[in-house]
C-alpha positions in Angstrom: 34.5 12.3 6.8 31.0 12.0 7.3 29.1 11.6 10.6 26.9 9.0 11.5 23.8 10.9 11.5 24.5 12.3 8.1 24.8 8.7 6.5 21.4 8.0 7.9 19.3 10.5 6.4 19.5 11.9 3.1 20.5 15.8 2.5 17.2 16.6 1.0 15.9 20.1 1.5 12.4 19.0 0.3 10.1 18.9 3.4 6.6 17.6 3.5 4.6 20.3 5.2 2.0 19.2 7.5 -1.0 21.6 7.6 -2.3 22.3 11.1 -6.1 22.2 10.2 -8.7 21.8 12.2 -10.1 18.4 12.1 -13.7 20.0 10.7 -11.5 21.6 7.6 -9.9 18.1 7.3 -12.9 16.2 7.2 -14.0 18.7 4.2 -11.4 17.5 2.2 -12.7 14.2 0.9 -12.1 12.6 -2.4 -9.4 13.6 -5.1 -9.9 16.2 -7.6 -10.9 14.4 -10.5 -13.5 15.0 -13.3 -17.1 15.1 -12.6 -17.8 12.7 -15.7 -15.7 10.2 -14.4 -17.0 10.0 -11.0 -20.9 10.1 -12.2 -22.6 7.6 -9.7 -19.6 6.5 -7.9 -21.3 6.6 -4.6 -24.3 4.1 -4.3 -25.0 3.8 -0.8 -25.6 6.6 1.6 -22.7 7.8 3.6 -24.0 7.5 6.7 -23.5 4.4 8.9 -26.6 2.5 9.8 -26.7 -0.4 11.9 -28.8 -3.5 11.7 -28.5 -6.7 13.6 -30.6 -9.1 11.7 -28.9 -12.2 10.1 -29.3 -10.8 6.3 -27.2 -7.6 7.5 -24.6 -10.1 8.8 -24.8 -12.6 6.0 -21.9 -10.8 3.7 -18.3 -10.4 3.2 -16.3 -6.8 4.3 -13.8 -5.5 1.9 -11.5 -3.0 3.9 -10.3 -0.5 0.6 -11.0 0.0 -2.8 -8.1 -0.5 -4.6 -7.0 -3.4 -7.0 -6.7 -6.0 -4.2 -10.4 -5.1 -2.7 -11.9 -4.7 -6.2 -10.8 -8.1 -7.0 -12.2 -9.7 -3.9 -15.3 -7.9 -4.2 -16.0 -8.4 -7.8 -15.3 -12.3 -7.8 -16.9 -13.0 -4.3 -20.4 -11.3 -5.9 -20.2 -12.4 -9.2 -18.8 -15.8 -9.1 -20.1 -16.7 -5.8 -23.4 -14.6 -5.1 -21.8 -13.4 -2.0 -23.0 -10.0 -1.0 -20.1 -7.8 -0.2 -20.1 -4.4 1.4 -16.8 -2.3 0.3 -15.6 0.2 3.1 -13.2 3.1 2.1 -12.1 6.2 3.8 -12.5 8.5 1.0 -15.2 10.2 -0.9 -15.0 7.9 -3.9 -13.8 4.1 -4.6 -11.0 5.6 -7.0 -9.3 7.5 -3.5 -6.9 4.8 -3.3 -3.0 4.2 -3.5 -3.8 2.0 -6.7 -5.2 5.0 -8.6 -1.6 6.3 -8.5 0.2 3.5 -10.0 2.1 5.0 -13.0 4.1 2.2 -14.5 1.5 -0.8 -15.5 1.0 -4.2 -14.7 2.6 -7.6 -15.9 0.9 -9.5 -18.5 2.8 -12.0 -20.9 4.7 -11.3 -23.7 3.7 -14.0 -26.2 6.3 -13.4 -28.7 8.2 -16.3 -29.1 11.5 -14.2 -29.5 11.0 -12.2 -26.2 12.0 -15.3 -24.3 9.3 -14.6 -21.9 7.4 -17.0 -19.9 5.9 -18.1 -16.1 9.7 -19.2 -15.6 11.4 -16.1 -16.6 8.8 -13.8 -14.6 9.4 -16.2 -11.6 13.4 -16.0 -12.0 13.2 -11.9 -12.4 10.8 -11.7 -9.0 13.1 -14.1 -7.3 16.2 -11.9 -8.3 14.7 -8.7 -7.4 13.8 -9.9 -4.0 17.2 -11.0 -2.9 16.2 -14.7 -3.1 13.9 -13.9 -0.2 10.8 -14.7 -1.9 8.6 -17.8 -1.2 8.7 -20.4 -4.1 4.9 -20.9 -3.9 3.8 -17.2 -4.0 6.1 -16.6 -6.9 4.8 -19.2 -9.0 1.3 -18.4 -7.9 1.4 -14.8 -9.2 3.5 -16.3 -12.3 1.4 -19.0 -13.5 -2.1 -17.3 -12.5 -1.4 -13.8 -13.4 -2.2 -13.6 -17.1 -5.4 -15.5 -16.6 -6.3 -12.8 -13.8 -5.7 -10.0 -16.1 -7.7 -11.4 -18.9 -10.7 -12.3 -16.4 -10.7 -8.9 -14.7 -9.1 -6.3 -16.8 -9.5 -7.6 -20.3 -12.8 -9.7 -20.0 -14.7 -8.4 -23.1 -11.6 -7.8 -25.6 -13.5 -9.1 -28.8 -17.5 -8.6 -27.8 -19.8 -6.2 -26.7 -19.2 -4.5 -23.0 -23.1 -4.9 -22.4 -23.2 -8.0 -20.2 -19.3 -7.8 -18.9 -19.4 -8.0 -15.0 -15.6 -7.1 -14.9 -13.7 -4.7 -17.0 -12.1 -3.8 -20.2 -9.3 -1.4 -19.7 -8.2 0.6 -22.3 -4.6 -0.3 -22.4 -1.9 0.9 -25.1 -1.9 -0.8 -28.4 1.0 -1.6 -30.6 2.3 0.9 -33.0 2.9 -1.8 -35.3 -0.5 -3.8 -35.0 -3.3 -2.2 -33.4 -4.8 -5.5 -32.6 -2.0 -6.6 -30.2 -1.2 -4.8 -27.0 2.0 -2.9 -26.4 4.2 -4.0 -24.0 7.1 -2.0 -22.1 10.3 -2.9 -20.4 11.0 -2.1 -16.7 13.8 -2.3 -14.3 15.1 -6.1 -13.3 12.2 -7.7 -16.3 14.2 -9.8 -18.9 11.4 -9.1 -21.4 8.8 -6.3 -22.1 5.7 -8.0 -20.5 3.9 -4.9 -19.1 0.6 -3.3 -20.1 0.1 0.2 -19.5 -1.9 3.1 -20.3 0.6 6.0 -20.7 2.0 6.7 -17.1 -1.4 6.7 -15.4 -2.0 3.1 -15.3 -3.5 2.7 -12.0 -6.1 5.4 -12.9 -7.2 3.7 -16.0 -7.5 0.2 -14.0 -9.4 1.5 -10.7 -11.9 3.8 -13.2 -12.9 0.4 -14.8 -12.9 -1.4 -11.7 -15.0 1.4 -10.1 -17.4 1.4 -12.7 -17.8 -2.7 -12.2 -18.3 -2.2 -8.4 -20.9 0.3 -8.7 -23.2 -1.8 -11.2 -22.9 -4.9 -9.6 -26.2 -5.6 -7.7 -24.6 -7.4 -4.8 -21.9 -5.0 -3.8 -22.6 -2.0 -1.6 -19.8 1.0 -1.5 -19.7 2.6 1.9 -17.5 5.9 1.5 -16.3 8.1 4.3 -15.8 5.0 6.5 -12.5 4.6 8.6 -12.0 1.1 10.1 -10.6 2.0 13.6 -10.3 -2.1 14.9 -10.7 -5.4 14.5 -14.0 -7.5 16.3 -12.2 -10.6 17.3 -13.4 -13.3 19.6 -12.0 -16.2 21.2 -13.4 -19.5 19.5 -12.5 -23.0 20.5 -14.3 -24.5 17.4 -11.6 -24.6 15.1 -8.1 -26.5 15.4 -6.3 -24.1 13.3 -6.7 -20.9 15.4 -8.6 -19.8 18.7 -9.4 -16.4 17.3 -12.2 -15.8 15.1 -13.1 -12.2 13.3 -16.5 -11.3 13.4 -16.2 -7.7 11.7 -14.8 -4.1 12.2 -15.5 -1.0 14.4 -15.7 2.2 12.1 -15.5 6.1 12.4 -17.7 8.1 9.7 -15.0 10.9 8.6 -17.6 13.3 8.0 -20.0 12.9 10.9 -17.5 11.8 13.5 -20.2 8.7 14.4 -18.3 5.6 15.4 -20.0 2.3 14.5 -19.4 -1.4 13.7 -20.1 -3.8 10.9 -20.4 -7.5 11.2 -19.9 -10.0 8.5 -20.5 -13.6 8.8 -18.3 -14.5 5.6 -15.3 -12.7 6.7 -13.1 -9.2 6.6 -10.4 -8.8 4.1 -7.9 -6.3 4.8 -7.0 -4.4 1.5 -6.1 -1.3 3.2 -2.5 -0.7 1.8 0.8 -0.2 3.0 2.7 2.3 5.2 5.0 4.1 2.8 3.6 7.4 4.4 4.6 7.1 7.6 7.9 8.5 5.9 8.7 12.4 5.6 9.7 11.8 2.1 7.2 9.3 0.3 5.9 8.9 -3.2 2.7 8.1 -1.6 -0.2 10.7 -1.9 -1.1 12.4 1.1 -3.9 11.1 2.9 -5.3 8.1 4.9 -4.4 5.5 2.4 -0.6 4.7 3.3 -0.2 5.5 7.2 -0.3 2.2 8.2 -3.5 1.1 8.8 -3.6 -2.4 7.9 -0.7 -2.7 9.9 -2.0 -1.0 12.9 -5.5 -3.0 13.0 -3.4 -6.5 12.8 -1.0 -5.6 15.7 -4.0 -4.7 17.8 -6.0 -7.5 17.0 -3.2 -10.0 17.3 -2.7 -11.1 13.5 0.9 -12.0 12.6 3.1 -9.3 10.7 6.5 -10.2 8.8 9.1 -8.7 6.6 8.0 -5.0 7.8 11.7 -4.3 7.6 11.7 -4.5 3.7 10.2 -1.0 2.9 11.0 -0.1 -0.8 12.5 3.4 -1.5 11.7 4.3 -4.9 14.9 5.5 -6.5 13.6 8.3 -8.6 11.2 10.7 -6.9 11.3 14.7 -7.9 13.3 16.4 -5.4 12.1 20.2 -5.4 12.8 22.1 -2.1 9.7 22.7 -0.4 7.7 20.6 -2.1 6.5 16.9 -1.4 8.0 14.0 -3.3 6.6 12.9 -6.5 7.1 9.6 -8.3 9.0 9.6 -11.8 8.0 6.2 -12.9 10.5 3.2 -13.5 9.5 3.0 -17.1 11.1 6.5 -17.4 14.5 4.6 -16.8 13.3 1.6 -18.9 12.5 3.8 -21.7 16.3 4.9 -21.8 16.7 7.8 -19.0 20.0 7.6 -17.3 21.4 8.9 -13.7 23.6 11.6 -13.5 25.2 13.1 -10.6 26.2 16.9 -9.8 29.8 16.0 -11.7 28.1 15.1 -14.8 29.1 11.5 -14.3 26.6 8.5 -15.4 27.4 6.3 -12.4 24.5 3.7 -12.2 26.9 1.1 -13.9 29.6 1.7 -11.3 27.2 0.0 -8.9 25.3 -2.9 -11.0 26.0 -4.4 -14.2 22.6 -3.7 -15.3 22.7 0.0 -14.3 19.7 1.7 -14.4 17.6 -1.4 -14.4 19.1 -3.2 -11.7 16.8 -3.7 -8.9 15.3 -0.8 -7.1 16.8 -1.1 -3.6 20.5 -1.3 -5.3 19.2 1.9 -7.4 18.0 3.7 -4.4 21.1 3.1 -2.6 23.1 4.2 -5.6 21.2 7.3 -5.6 21.7 7.6 -1.9 25.6 7.5 -2.2 25.8 9.9 -5.0 23.8 12.4 -3.4 26.0 12.0 -0.2 29.1 12.8 -2.4 28.2 15.3 -4.9 25.2 16.9 -3.6 22.9 16.2 -6.4 21.5 13.3 -8.3 19.3 13.8 -11.9 17.8 11.8 -14.0 18.3 12.4 -17.8 15.9 11.4 -20.6 17.0 14.1 -23.2 19.6 11.9 -24.6 17.7 8.6 -25.0 17.2 9.4 -28.9 13.3 10.0 -28.1 11.4 12.9 -29.9 10.2 15.3 -27.7 6.7 14.6 -28.8 7.3 10.6 -28.1 8.3 11.4 -24.6 5.4 14.0 -23.7 2.9 11.4 -25.3 4.6 8.7 -23.3 4.5 10.4 -19.9 1.8 13.2 -20.2 0.9 13.0 -16.0 4.7 13.3 -15.3 5.2 15.9 -17.8 2.4 18.2 -16.6 3.6 17.9 -13.1 7.4 18.8 -13.9 5.9 21.9 -16.2 4.5 23.0 -12.9 7.7 23.8 -11.7 9.4 24.8 -14.8 10.8 21.5 -16.0 10.8 19.5 -19.4 11.3 15.7 -19.1 12.4 15.6 -22.8 14.8 18.5 -22.4 15.9 18.8 -18.9 17.8 16.7 -16.3 15.1 16.1 -13.5 16.6 16.4 -9.8 15.7 13.2 -7.8 16.2 11.4 -4.7 14.7 8.1 -3.2 11.7 8.2 -1.3 9.6 5.6 0.9 7.3 4.0 -1.9 6.3 0.3 -1.0 5.7 -2.0 1.9 7.0 -5.5 1.0 6.0 -7.2 4.2 2.3 -6.7 5.9 0.1 -9.1 7.3 0.9 -12.9 6.9 -0.9 -14.6 4.5 -1.2 -18.0 2.9 -1.8 -18.8 -0.9 -5.3 -17.9 -0.2 -4.7 -14.8 1.5 -6.0 -16.5 4.8 -3.9 -14.8 8.0 -3.6 -16.6 11.7 -6.8 -15.4 12.8 -9.9 -17.4 11.4 -12.4 -15.3 9.2 -9.6 -12.3 8.6 -8.2 -12.2 5.2 -5.6 -9.9 3.7 -4.6 -9.1 0.2 -2.6 -6.5 -1.8 0.0 -4.2 -0.2 -1.5 -5.0 3.2 -0.4 -8.8 3.0 2.8 -10.5 3.1 2.2 -13.1 0.7 6.0 -14.1 0.5 5.9 -12.6 -3.1 8.1 -9.8 -2.8 10.9 -11.2 -0.2 13.5 -8.5 0.4 12.9 -5.9 -2.8 9.8 -5.8 -5.2 10.0 -6.3 -8.8 8.7 -3.3 -10.9 4.9 -3.8 -11.8 4.1 -6.7 -9.7 2.0 -4.6 -7.3 -0.9 -4.5 -9.2 -0.9 -8.1 -10.1 -0.3 -9.4 -7.0 -3.8 -7.4 -5.8 -5.8 -9.0 -8.5 -4.4 -12.6 -8.1 -4.6 -12.8 -4.0 -7.8 -10.6 -4.0 -9.2 -13.3 -6.4 -7.9 -16.1 -4.4 -9.5 -14.6 -1.3 -12.9 -14.6 -2.9 -12.7 -18.1 -4.2 -11.6 -19.2 -0.8 -14.5 -17.6 0.9 -17.1 -19.0 -1.9 -15.5 -22.3 -1.5 -18.3 -24.8 -0.2 -17.3 -27.3 2.5 -14.4 -25.7 3.2 -12.8 -23.8 6.1 -14.6 -20.6 5.0 -18.1 -22.6 5.5 -17.1 -23.6 9.1 -15.9 -20.0 9.7 -19.5 -18.7 8.8 -21.2 -21.3 10.7 -18.6 -20.1 13.8 -19.7 -16.8 13.1 -23.3 -17.3 13.3 -22.9 -19.1 16.6 -20.8 -16.4 18.5 -23.2 -13.8 17.3 -26.0 -15.8 18.6 -24.2 -16.4 22.1 -23.6 -12.8 22.3 -25.8 -10.7 24.6 -27.0 -8.4 21.5 -29.8 -6.7 23.8 -27.1 -3.9 23.5 -25.0 -4.4 20.4 -22.8 -1.2 21.2 -21.6 -2.7 24.6 -20.9 -5.9 23.5 -18.6 -4.8 20.7 -17.1 -2.2 22.8 -16.1 -4.8 25.4 -15.1 -7.6 22.7 -12.7 -5.0 21.3 -11.0 -3.9 24.5 -10.7 -7.5 25.6 -8.8 -8.6 22.5 -6.6 -5.4 22.8 -6.0 -6.1 26.4 -5.0 -9.7 25.6 -2.8 -9.1 22.7 -1.3 -5.6 23.8 -1.3 -5.8 27.8 -3.8 -4.4 30.1 -2.2 -0.7 30.1 -3.3 -0.5 26.4 -6.7 -1.4 26.8 -7.7 2.2 25.6 -6.8 1.2 22.0 -10.6 0.2 20.8 -13.8 1.5 20.5 -14.6 2.9 23.7 -15.7 6.5 23.3 -19.4 6.8 23.0 -20.2 10.6 24.1 -20.4 13.5 21.8 -17.3 15.5 21.3 -17.3 18.9 21.1 -15.9 21.1 18.4 -13.2 22.7 20.1 -11.9 19.1 21.7 -12.0 17.9 17.4 -9.8 21.0 16.9 -7.4 20.6 19.7 -7.1 16.6 19.1 -6.4 17.3 15.4 -3.7 19.7 15.6 -1.9 17.5 18.3 -2.4 14.2 16.0 -0.6 16.2 13.2 2.1 17.3 15.4 2.5 13.4 16.5 2.2 12.4 12.8 4.8 14.9 11.8 7.1 13.5 14.6 6.5 9.8 13.2 7.6 10.8 9.6 10.7 12.5 11.2 11.8 9.9 13.2 11.2 7.3 10.4 13.3 9.4 8.0 15.9 10.1 10.1 16.4 6.5 11.6 14.9 3.8 9.6 15.4 5.1 6.1 17.4 3.9 3.1 20.5 3.1 5.4 19.9 2.6 8.7 22.4 2.1 12.1 22.0 0.0 15.0 22.1 3.2 17.4 19.3 5.2 14.9 16.8 2.2 15.3 17.6 2.0 19.1 16.7 5.9 18.9 13.8 5.3 16.9 11.9 2.5 19.3 12.0 4.9 22.5 11.0 7.8 20.7 8.1 5.6 18.7 6.9 4.1 21.8 6.3 7.3 23.2 4.6 8.5 20.5 2.5 5.6 20.2 1.6 5.8 23.9 0.5 9.4 23.1 -1.4 8.7 20.0 -3.5 5.8 21.8 -4.1 8.0 24.7 -5.3 10.9 22.1 -7.3 8.5 20.2 -9.1 7.2 23.2 -10.0 10.6 24.4 -11.2 12.0 20.9 -11.6 9.6 18.2 -11.3 11.5 15.0 -9.7 10.8 11.2 -6.4 12.5 12.4 -6.4 10.5 16.1 -7.1 7.5 14.2 -4.7 7.8 11.4 -1.8 8.7 13.8 -2.4 5.9 15.8 -2.0 3.4 13.2 0.9 5.2 12.0 2.8 4.9 15.1 1.7 1.3 15.6 3.3 0.9 12.0 6.5 2.9 12.8 7.2 1.1 15.7 6.5 -2.3 14.0 8.7 -1.6 11.2 11.7 -0.2 13.5 11.5 -3.4 15.7 11.6 -5.8 12.9 14.5 -4.1 11.6 16.3 -4.1 14.7 15.8 -7.8 14.7 17.2 -8.3 11.2 21.2 -7.7 11.5 21.7 -8.8 8.2 21.7 -6.3 5.2 19.7 -7.5 2.3 17.2 -6.4 0.0 15.6 -3.2 0.9 16.8 -3.4 4.5 20.5 -1.9 4.6 22.3 -1.4 8.0 25.6 -0.1 8.4 28.0 -0.1 11.5 27.8 2.7 14.3 31.3 4.0 13.4 31.7 7.6 14.9 33.1 8.6 11.3 32.8 7.0 7.8 34.9 7.6 5.0 33.0 8.7 1.8 34.5 5.5 0.1 33.3 3.3 2.8 29.8 4.9 2.6 29.8 4.2 -1.4 30.9 0.6 -0.7 27.9 0.0 1.7 25.5 1.7 -0.7 26.6 -0.2 -3.6 25.9 -3.6 -2.0 24.5 -6.1 -4.5 22.3 -9.2 -4.4 
């Protein structure tokens, strides 16, 4: 017999150890440990946040986040429409983003007639993986426009000189039989091999190329070390589509602690990623990137979010006691790896006809059930028939990480368990990335375009970022459209405001909007702290924030994980509401990187739990079981194997 508590959380011995480092030490830990050569000249702008209030400074597009979606939006806006762009990101380098860590690849198109690949085939695969909840228009937009956007942004100079290429030529793997053709791999739930890749570090190859393109573009300014803390939103009666209008953002410099603001007539684009980092076990790297800043910003400003209950858990994360989770790519199963339990049984086919290549939510629940029933689950590529040399060459990053723990992907069974991986929902947008707030856009994992429905198809994330990041830029650059009207509205609102003291005006605007959206008791959400914070206060606030973040992660993992119960969700709502109030107060007293992070994480956690509580139907990545006092193992396995 298994108790409810045992059913909700995985029997995972690995724990994410949060370091109670001081804020000063945390501020020093900026950027990724990447080679100096690959990052030469990445930072073009001064890391300090200087403020001007002239029209020239405001006549620009603000992009929040330097991943694939943000890079696409910035490059298309600057190159195609000659719109100045300021790209804000929290890290030291523009490659410090979640897109960098994508292992598998990006969907392209298999032009071999024998493959059966087509836009219609891809659309069908996306819908099937998404549990039938995907929006038709979003699916077909990506299926139809995807290959052209890949060619435009990532394969831009395939047959010529790279001298005048404003975009990228990513060094994807070539076919072993014909070096003039790209190699295309197969991943779970895809009907055909259609995925471009670079070994097992495709995200790194793409983001490094995009970063170089961003650096050399004269209309793009990169602003590192910048944490966006709130959206500046005002009421406006000039548009029939919305009474709210976004003028820019408030910011925090993570190295100096200085608060500031950025204004932009051409709009603000949220490309600030997802929220899988608010779980105790996550494939997302440690840092500010995946702590729900997009949802937190949206919630405080009144932007609509949806489908947040659909948090995708990747089924194959390396599970070693005392170590953080580490993603083992879907492509490993695409190359023949099998799932095996502690009894030596290859169980995937017991749960779905497609076995290891079933949709991720199905495989994650299968791994969850088997780990509960037998204690251990492994991923085994040693029986695939591939040579040791091939496996090490195909998956060098994974192999290098495994070697640190005495494991070999080609020879050993790899201990795995599910871990939080991707946010299928987010800030609601239309096909142009437009939100319910005028002049505010969203793209990438920050957005809920309707593409993913209840569960994301493998390797769609990078493609969605390209397609919708570019779509935002197209909308912003369209003459005589809504975007042009919003530019005029921005100018009028800024002109009418009392800019003799801009700090006071920004402060008042953010607080007023927070009070309207979240209630007067929560008016301390915004840009209110303007006196110097003492080092001792920073250290104390940083420690308190990390303690609260640990509580958020534990609560989400225990109650809003792979399998959920009504009582667990109720407990989580109560606990997260309390944590959120504490986080709001802590940030108001001491705005630091850590306090901003936990405030966003608490908002995001509460929003996910609230969405999960409202949805009483188990579908896709949202799986909820009854609150029986006890449940037989057979019942748990039946629940976990629920398929589309």
